[in-house]
C-alpha positions as CSV (number, residue, x, y, z in Angstrom):
1,X,0.0,0.0,0.0
2,X,1.5,3.4,-1.0
3,X,-0.3,5.0,1.9
4,X,0.7,2.9,4.9
5,X,3.2,0.4,3.3
6,X,1.2,-2.6,4.5
7,X,1.2,-5.8,2.5
8,X,-2.0,-6.0,0.5
9,X,-3.7,-7.7,-2.5
10,X,-5.1,-5.8,-5.5
11,X,-8.7,-5.9,-4.5
12,X,-8.8,-2.2,-3.9
13,X,-7.2,0.3,-6.4
14,X,-6.9,4.0,-6.0
15,X,-9.7,5.5,-8.1
16,X,-7.3,8.2,-9.4
17,X,-4.0,6.5,-10.2
18,X,-4.9,2.8,-10.2
19,X,-2.3,1.6,-7.7
20,X,-3.3,-0.9,-5.0
21,X,-4.2,0.6,-1.6
22,X,-5.7,-0.7,1.6
23,X,-8.9,1.4,1.2
24,X,-10.1,4.9,0.4
25,X,-8.5,6.3,3.6
26,X,-5.1,5.2,2.5
27,X,-5.7,6.4,-1.1
28,X,-6.5,9.9,0.4
29,X,-3.5,9.8,2.8
30,X,-0.9,12.7,2.7
31,X,1.8,10.1,2.0
32,X,0.2,9.3,-1.4
33,X,-1.5,12.5,-2.4
34,X,1.4,14.3,-4.2
35,X,2.6,11.2,-6.2
36,X,-1.0,10.4,-7.0
37,X,-1.4,13.8,-8.8
38,X,1.5,12.8,-11.1
39,X,0.7,9.1,-11.6
40,X,-3.0,9.8,-12.5
41,X,-1.8,11.5,-15.7
42,X,-0.3,8.3,-17.0
43,X,-1.9,5.0,-18.1
44,X,-3.3,2.9,-15.3
45,X,-1.0,0.1,-14.4
46,X,-2.1,-3.5,-15.1
47,X,-2.1,-5.6,-11.9
48,X,-3.8,-8.6,-13.4
49,X,-0.4,-10.0,-14.4
50,X,1.8,-10.8,-11.4
51,X,5.0,-10.6,-13.5
52,X,4.4,-6.9,-14.2
53,X,3.6,-5.9,-10.6
54,X,7.2,-4.9,-9.7
55,X,7.7,-2.9,-12.8
56,X,4.9,-0.5,-11.9
57,X,6.6,0.3,-8.6
58,X,10.0,1.2,-10.1
59,X,9.0,4.9,-10.4
60,X,7.7,5.3,-6.9
61,X,10.8,5.7,-4.8
62,X,12.5,8.1,-7.3
63,X,9.3,10.1,-7.5
64,X,9.0,10.3,-3.7
65,X,12.6,11.5,-3.5
66,X,12.1,14.2,-6.0
67,X,8.8,15.4,-4.4
68,X,10.3,15.5,-0.9
69,X,9.8,18.9,0.6
70,X,12.2,18.5,3.5
71,X,15.4,20.5,2.5
72,X,17.5,18.6,5.1
73,X,16.6,15.2,3.6
74,X,17.0,16.5,0.0
75,X,20.4,18.0,0.9
76,X,21.6,14.7,2.5
77,X,20.3,12.6,-0.4
78,X,22.1,14.6,-3.0
79,X,25.5,14.2,-1.3
80,X,25.5,10.5,-2.2
81,X,27.2,9.3,-5.4
82,X,25.2,8.0,-8.4
83,X,28.0,6.4,-10.3
84,X,26.5,7.5,-13.6
85,X,29.5,6.6,-15.8
86,X,29.6,3.0,-14.5
87,X,25.8,2.6,-14.6
88,X,25.2,4.1,-18.0
89,X,24.3,1.4,-20.6
90,X,23.9,-1.3,-18.0
91,X,20.9,-3.5,-17.6
92,X,19.1,-1.5,-15.0
93,X,19.9,1.8,-16.8
94,X,17.8,0.6,-19.7
95,X,15.0,-0.7,-17.4
96,X,14.9,2.5,-15.4
97,X,14.9,4.7,-18.5
98,X,11.7,3.0,-19.6
99,X,9.9,2.5,-16.3
100,X,11.0,5.7,-14.6
101,X,12.4,8.4,-16.9
102,X,10.3,7.9,-20.0
103,X,7.2,6.9,-17.9
104,X,7.3,10.0,-15.7
105,X,8.3,12.5,-18.4
106,X,6.4,11.2,-21.4
107,X,3.4,9.3,-20.0
108,X,2.8,11.5,-16.9
109,X,4.0,14.8,-18.3
110,X,6.2,15.2,-15.2
111,X,8.6,17.8,-16.6
112,X,9.6,19.5,-13.4
113,X,13.0,17.7,-13.5
114,X,15.2,17.0,-16.4
115,X,16.3,13.5,-17.7
116,X,19.7,14.0,-16.1
117,X,18.1,14.8,-12.8
118,X,15.9,11.8,-13.0
119,X,18.9,9.5,-13.9
120,X,20.9,11.0,-11.0
121,X,18.2,10.3,-8.4
122,X,17.7,6.8,-9.8
123,X,21.5,6.2,-9.5
124,X,21.7,7.5,-5.9
125,X,18.8,5.2,-4.9
126,X,20.1,2.2,-6.8
127,X,23.6,2.4,-5.2
128,X,22.6,3.6,-1.7
129,X,19.3,2.0,-0.9
130,X,18.8,-1.0,1.3
131,X,16.6,-3.9,0.4
132,X,14.7,-4.3,3.7
133,X,12.6,-7.3,2.9
134,X,12.3,-9.2,-0.4
135,X,9.4,-11.4,-1.5
136,X,10.6,-12.9,-4.8
137,X,10.1,-10.2,-7.4
138,X,8.8,-7.6,-4.9
139,X,9.7,-6.1,-1.6
140,X,10.7,-3.0,0.3
141,X,13.6,-0.6,-0.4
142,X,14.6,2.5,1.4
143,X,17.4,5.0,2.1
144,X,18.6,5.6,5.6
145,X,20.8,8.6,6.2
146,X,23.3,7.1,8.7
147,X,23.2,3.6,7.3
148,X,23.8,4.7,3.7
149,X,26.9,6.8,4.8
150,X,28.7,3.8,6.4
151,X,31.7,2.4,4.5
152,X,31.9,-1.2,3.6
153,X,34.4,-3.6,5.1
154,X,34.6,-7.4,4.6
155,X,35.5,-7.5,8.3
156,X,32.8,-5.0,9.5
157,X,32.5,-3.9,13.1
158,X,28.8,-3.1,13.0
159,X,25.5,-4.4,11.5
160,X,22.3,-2.7,10.4
161,X,19.0,-4.2,11.4
162,X,15.6,-3.2,10.1
163,X,12.2,-3.4,11.6
164,X,9.8,-5.9,10.0
165,X,6.8,-3.6,9.9
166,X,6.2,0.0,8.8
167,X,7.8,2.4,9.3
168,X,10.8,0.1,9.1
169,X,13.1,1.8,11.5
170,X,16.8,1.0,11.3
171,X,19.2,0.1,14.1
172,X,23.0,0.1,14.0
173,X,24.5,-2.5,16.4
174,X,28.2,-2.9,17.1
175,X,29.3,-6.5,16.5
176,X,32.7,-6.1,18.2
177,X,34.3,-3.6,20.6
178,X,35.1,-0.4,18.6
179,X,37.9,1.7,20.0
180,X,37.3,5.5,20.2
181,X,38.1,7.3,17.0
182,X,37.9,4.1,14.8
183,X,35.6,4.2,11.7
184,X,32.3,2.3,12.1
185,X,31.8,0.0,9.1
186,X,29.2,-2.4,7.8
187,X,29.2,-5.0,5.1
188,X,27.3,-4.7,1.8
189,X,27.6,-8.4,1.1
190,X,27.2,-11.7,2.9
191,X,30.4,-12.0,5.0
192,X,30.2,-15.8,4.8
193,X,30.9,-15.7,1.1
194,X,34.5,-16.2,-0.1
195,X,36.5,-13.4,-1.7
196,X,36.0,-14.7,-5.2
197,X,32.2,-14.2,-4.6
198,X,32.3,-11.0,-2.6
199,X,34.5,-8.9,-4.8
200,X,32.5,-9.3,-8.1
201,X,29.3,-8.5,-6.2
202,X,30.8,-5.3,-4.8
203,X,32.1,-4.3,-8.2
204,X,28.8,-4.9,-9.9
205,X,26.5,-3.4,-7.3
206,X,28.6,-0.6,-5.7
207,X,31.3,0.0,-8.4
208,X,34.5,-0.4,-6.4
209,X,37.2,-3.1,-6.1
210,X,37.6,-4.0,-2.4
211,X,41.2,-3.9,-1.2
212,X,40.6,-4.5,2.5
213,X,43.0,-6.8,4.4
214,X,40.7,-9.7,4.1
215,X,40.4,-9.5,0.3
216,X,44.1,-9.1,-0.1
217,X,45.0,-12.1,2.1
218,X,44.7,-15.4,0.3
219,X,43.8,-17.1,3.5
220,X,41.1,-14.5,4.2
221,X,42.6,-13.6,7.6
222,X,42.9,-17.3,8.5
223,X,39.2,-18.1,7.8
224,X,40.1,-20.1,4.7
225,X,36.6,-19.6,3.2
226,X,38.1,-19.7,-0.3
227,X,40.7,-22.4,0.4
228,X,40.6,-25.7,-1.5
229,X,41.6,-28.9,0.2
230,X,43.2,-31.5,-2.0
231,X,41.6,-34.9,-1.3
232,X,44.4,-36.8,-3.1
233,X,47.3,-35.6,-1.0
234,X,48.2,-37.7,2.0
235,X,48.1,-34.6,4.3
236,X,45.1,-33.0,2.6
237,X,47.2,-29.9,1.7
238,X,45.6,-26.5,1.4
239,X,45.7,-24.6,-1.9
240,X,45.1,-20.9,-1.3
241,X,43.5,-18.6,-3.8
242,X,45.9,-17.6,-6.5
243,X,48.1,-20.7,-6.2
244,X,48.5,-23.3,-9.0
245,X,46.6,-26.3,-7.8
246,X,48.3,-28.6,-10.3
247,X,51.8,-27.4,-9.5
248,X,51.1,-27.6,-5.8
249,X,49.7,-31.1,-5.8
250,X,51.8,-32.8,-8.4
């Protein structure tokens, strides 16, 4: 529901824009009013096909960010990087151009912002949003000021938790003792994945090559998550990442 964020079916649709809502009260809520004035100008989304549900929501978060009237929130949001050069021409660039940029500007006649401004806000949200909860091809995403500012580390000292119900508050918890003056970090990936899986995920989703101590250490700081054990050697020798398995075990 675009009014209260509750999980709902499609039995009730907003009479103006055609998006699913809990009821008339949520359809008339302040949270939905501004965006509804824009969305109602375009074609009504088709929610009879489950495969197209998620596409209809691609424009919602960027539109809400652009319509935000809190200058502090807007100022903070625009400080984040959008990585346009790395994103341009990629798979989601093409998807978002169709479902967000072209839809809002051409179908909804939302010309208050340029194409470049729309692409920038899409990039900021794509790179800095958190996926709070996922349900197959749908779920909840949001930007949290403090959480989105935290740097990544494959050996993070803190963890971000999110509430399971609206308004989805975020909590930052230390996972180890943090000395005064040390940077608080979190992880953008699953820390139980090996380096050969983490680094490509970071490069694809956040556009940087991680060079933290864990990524640079073939043994991954002694955890050996990416180490191969030879089953043919009498002592079951370890072959670390980057070593020649044939030369080591011949």
